[in-house]
Phi, psi and omega in degrees: 000128176300145173263145190295313181206164174225160183242132175252112172272127195239108174245182190286302181144173184201153177290162180288336183203169174273017175291152182292327180292317175291325179291319175304308180302319181289320179290326175300311180297316180299305191277350177280349185285122179293346174281340181273295169266094191273057175248159172308155191298322179290306175309317179297319178293319178298305186300317181295312192269342177253342181245310191276307187285338171295336190240320192284328184303319180295317181289324181285329173294328174298314181292323179296325176296336174294335191246346186297142180249172175301332181271346181128206182292134178305319184296319180284322179296319181287323183293327177286320174295323175300313182303323181290314181293326180287320181297322177304319182285328184275340183100162184293345178282342184246102186287151183231138174226149179250138177217157177243145177296317175239143178083203186234157357293147186281160175293323182298312183296327180286320172299317179300318180298320182291316182295323174295333177285350178084028184284150178273333171207166187235126170267124185254122184248090176293138184274030179242111185289328180259146179280131161220145177296332183288334184246282184302307182300313185293320185294313186287324176301318180294325178294316178299319182292317176296321179294325183294337182279350180279153175281319176240111181233127182293152177307145179250141170234122188256132175295121180288169179307134185248029189304333180235018182294130181308320180297314177296311181296321176305309181298318182295313183291331179293313184292313183295315180294326171301317178292325179285335172297318185276338182230085176300108189257148173291322190211144172249111175268122179259106189249115177258154177293139183276171175221149170295150182297334181294330177286326177291325175296315180299337177284353185253097182301325179290335183073010190235358184248289190296122184063016180250353184209151175302142175073016186299342183244021185285334180207153176269126177221195176300320181297329189229024187300335182260006190279121178300311188296316175300321176297315174305306184295329171296323174295318178298322178293316176302313183293321179297327179287322178292328179284335174068250187279012182293173185291163180308144180234155176214165181245142170213175189229135183253178161071028182286153185219137175089184188262344182288152182288136171255167183297143188246163357284162183269136182295319180297325179288327180282328173295323175287332187269331186303319179301320182290347174259017176088008179271124176251327175239120183236134171250139185231131175244151183235079192293347181275352178253116178279345180226144179290142191201190179309317188290327180272306189289314185270308186292317179266311186290332181258292184295308180303319172308309184293327173300315183295321179289318182298334180262014170113358178290159185252328184202151195216134172229122170273119177284128176305150172289178185293326177055238175241030175302145180307318178298324180290320178297321181292319171306309178300318178294319182291319175295324179296317180298318180304310187292322177296325179289320177301323183284336184264000000 
């Protein structure tokens, strides 16, 4: 008997292991994507093969070894646990599959599983609350490309960016408030993955709004509806409103690479500056990451913590990502049902 719909949870990806060989293979696939390194083909190839791949895999492998668990990559472990919890909430008639844009489990494997389950349509749930072409756009484009190779493919419905969806904000607030009750902080830093400024400007077809005027990200409108920075700041405003009397919060952007300007303010600079501004106890949450991974655990939880302490901070708490929290599983189920209803 055909099932009405199935759910595909879609995240970015992770190496198979923290070995240098597996990390190099993963980085090659990831950074070869023109939506990630948005340079012409020849400069992109030269940068990847002459600069990044000869040097970065070894250092990245060391970082992955810092966070690897007995069960494997945290991002994959949390993704599998979330899929199980969401399926329980949706009921046995709605199959749920997990896929990665890069690495495994592959999008093709996940689509095969849903088709074998007999679904009539598939809801695709990108694990990226805010839109960026490097993550949300690339992952969704890949789903369409893989699906297009099938002879018979059920219709696809994609969950739109949910950066201010009440269910997502509720889950984010529940986890953050719990941590703040255990760790009374002087300041809450909301650290989002960064992007080059050129990618933000490319998201503005008019060329007259994004990063071109004061207050360009103060509200979401026609001029910036695709702007990643504007969506991140909208998440920050919604979370601050939901937390109420929590400590003052601010937004920054992490993980910048290279010499070209990325969106500001920079997380590493704020971590170094905050102790001089009187912040002794700092909590950091990373709302653009729905599952803990290298960028949250190692970059913020280890290196970021050390930066803050080295500059005079006294205590530091990394707020966990949503991972497979019950509130997040409920939110994913609710948003998925909404999208399935719209599709039908």
